[in-house]
C-alpha positions, -999 to +999 in steps of 0.1 A: +586-137+011+601-103+007+596-082-025+632-087-034+629-124-028+598-126-050+616-108-078+645-132-076+621-161-077+604-147-107+637-142-125+648-177-117+615-191-130+618-171-162+654-183-167+643-219-161+615-215-187+640-202-213+665-229-206+638-255-207+625-242-241+660-242-256+667-277-243+635-289-258+643-274-291+677-291-291+663-324-281+637-326-309+648-343-341+645-320-371+649-329-407+660-308-437+644-319-470+666-319-500+669-332-536+688-365-540+724-371-529+750-355-552+729-323-556+742-290-542+713-286-518+718-320-504+755-313-498+748-279-483+721-294-460+745-321-449+772-296-439+747-274-420+731-303-402+765-317-393+776-284-379+743-281-359+750-315-344+786-307-336+784-271-322+749-269-308+739-305-300+709-303-323+695-335-336+693-329-373+689-353-402+689-348-440+659-363-459+664-366-497+633-363-519+628-367-556+624-330-564+614-295-552+577-301-551+581-330-527+606-310-506+582-281-503+552-303-496+571-321-468+577-288-451+543-273-457+526-304-443+549-307-412+567-338-424+600-319-424+611-289-405+635-271-429+646-270-465+669-252-489+655-239-521+655-213-549+636-183-537+617-182-571+605-217-565+593-209-529+574-179-543+557-203-568+550-228-540+533-202-518+513-188-546+504-222-561+517-211-595+539-226-621+546-262-614+525-261-582+488-268-586+479-258-550+492-231-527+515-240-498+507-213-472+528-228-444+563-220-458+583-194-440+616-178-449+645-180-424+674-164-442+691-157-475+719-183-476+739-175-507+738-166-544+733-197-566+748-196-601+735-222-625+743-231-661+745-256-689+778-274-692+794-297-718+823-319-723+855-299-730+861-321-760+828-308-776+844-275-786+813-256-775+819-225-754+787-204-755+750-212-749+743-196-783+763-224-799+738-250-787+715-240-816+706-273-833+723-293-805+706-313-778+696-300-744+680-319-715+643-315-713+612-330-696+625-331-660+594-349-647+611-356-614+627-322-611+604-297-629+620-266-615+648-272-641+625-263-669+623-227-660+660-225-651+670-238-685+645-215-702+662-186-686+697-198-695+687-204-731+671-169-732+703-154-719+721-171-748+696-157-773+678-191-778+644-207-770+635-243-767+625-243-804+661-236-813+675-268-797+668-306-798+651-316-766+661-349-750+640-360-720+657-366-687+640-372-653+662-353-629+696-337-622+719-367-616+705-386-645+708-355-668+746-353-661+750-390-665+733-388-699+756-360-710+787-380-698+775-410-718+769-389-750+731-393-750+727-355-748+752-327-757+747-306-725+737-309-689+722-285-663+737-281-629+746-255-602+781-242-600+801-262-574+780-293-576+798-325-566+783-342-597+799-317-620+833-326-605+826-363-609+817-359-646+847-337-651+870-365-639+852-392-659+851-374-693+885-356-693+871-321-685+839-301-687+831-265-694+801-242-684+788-223-714+789-186-715+759-163-717+753-126-726+746-106-695+730-072-704+698-053-697+679-070-725+688-105-714+681-096-678+646-086-688+642-119-706+653-141-676+631-121-652+602-128-675+608-164-666+614-159-629+612-125-611+641-130-587+667-141-612+698-120-617+733-122-632+765-128-612+801-127-623+822-158-615+859-162-617+878-195-620+887-213-587+894-249-578+860-256-564+843-241-595+848-270-619+840-260-655+848-223-651+878-216-673+876-178-675+856-150-658+820-154-669+784-145-661+759-170-647+721-169-643+717-167-605+691-168-578+693-166-540+692-198-521+670-194-490+666-215-458+629-223-453+609-236-424+574-247-418+550-226-398+548-255-373+585-252-363+591-235-329+608-201-326+634-218-304+644-243-331+646-215-357+668-193-336+690-222-327+696-232-363+702-196-374+727-192-346+746-221-359+744-209-395+759-175-388+780-180-357+797-210-373+798-196-408+836-199-411+835-236-403+806-242-426+823-223-454+855-243-449+835-276-452+818-265-484+833-234-502+800-222-518+788-215-483+816-190-477+791-165-490+771-167-458+767-131-446+746-121-416+744-085-428+727-094-461+707-125-448+675-107-439+663-098-474+626-092-483+611-112-511+578-106-528+549-127-515+570-144-488+568-141-450+596-146-425+592-170-396+586-152-363+617-169-349+638-155-377+624-120-372+633-122-335+668-136-344+676-107-367+662-081-343+685-094-315+715-092-339+706-057-349+700-066-386+675-045-405+656-061-434+668-053-469+638-042-490+626-059-521+646-048-552 
């Protein structure tokens, strides 16, 4: 064989290997672990998985779990490939701190997905408008099946100038039950993310709901970051998908991130990230909170977390530099 012929053969072999690797990645069934149906993360994952199946032929399923600890454990132990979570909770999971009694070293970041405003909301008929007005009123507590909510509500109360000692604590197990209990009158307020389908359901059933306002300033920022280091404030304006927002207001916010296990192949990671950002318009149309998908700001450094090698390669190919830790 001539030298030119050998080079052509080598190129053909390399191309065949690449095609074969990509085909294998697409053929493998991959699961995204989420909280129960009706939660924002479950809805987001369903939209992303559906788009991956439609546009890239990926075999993706959504696997609901009872709460964040189970979600992260499934990815860490290789029972699921991907998940969506609050960056603060992933930091705790990797460290083995907070609600996590053991470190989960196999979690890897893929990308920043979107900002995630959360709040306490009430029935419109309650007359309450600010978190500070919850003093002496009931707030959902306990959260045995969804313990991440404890820190989130602590931060929201702090932003309203309150602590748990200032309110009446009513135990609820998890997100959906918490909203149902507020709708039934068992508790005065409920915790949920902005844009959650459950909030819209409750809004329709009780004649209107309202998210409670907080004070967003340097002092309250310090208080919420004492609870979780990656919390921040974002300003939200009323819009049809933002049920419960009646005027421009600040929300306690974190970054949602896409997570993978260390066992997931680079090819699978690059394929999913390609869908996420190349089909961002279609994904955002299907679920408006995902309109915030932005390739330029997706490669953000977070304290104590490592990116998956497949994600590092993806961003390098797209010419995206990492945004340093704030």
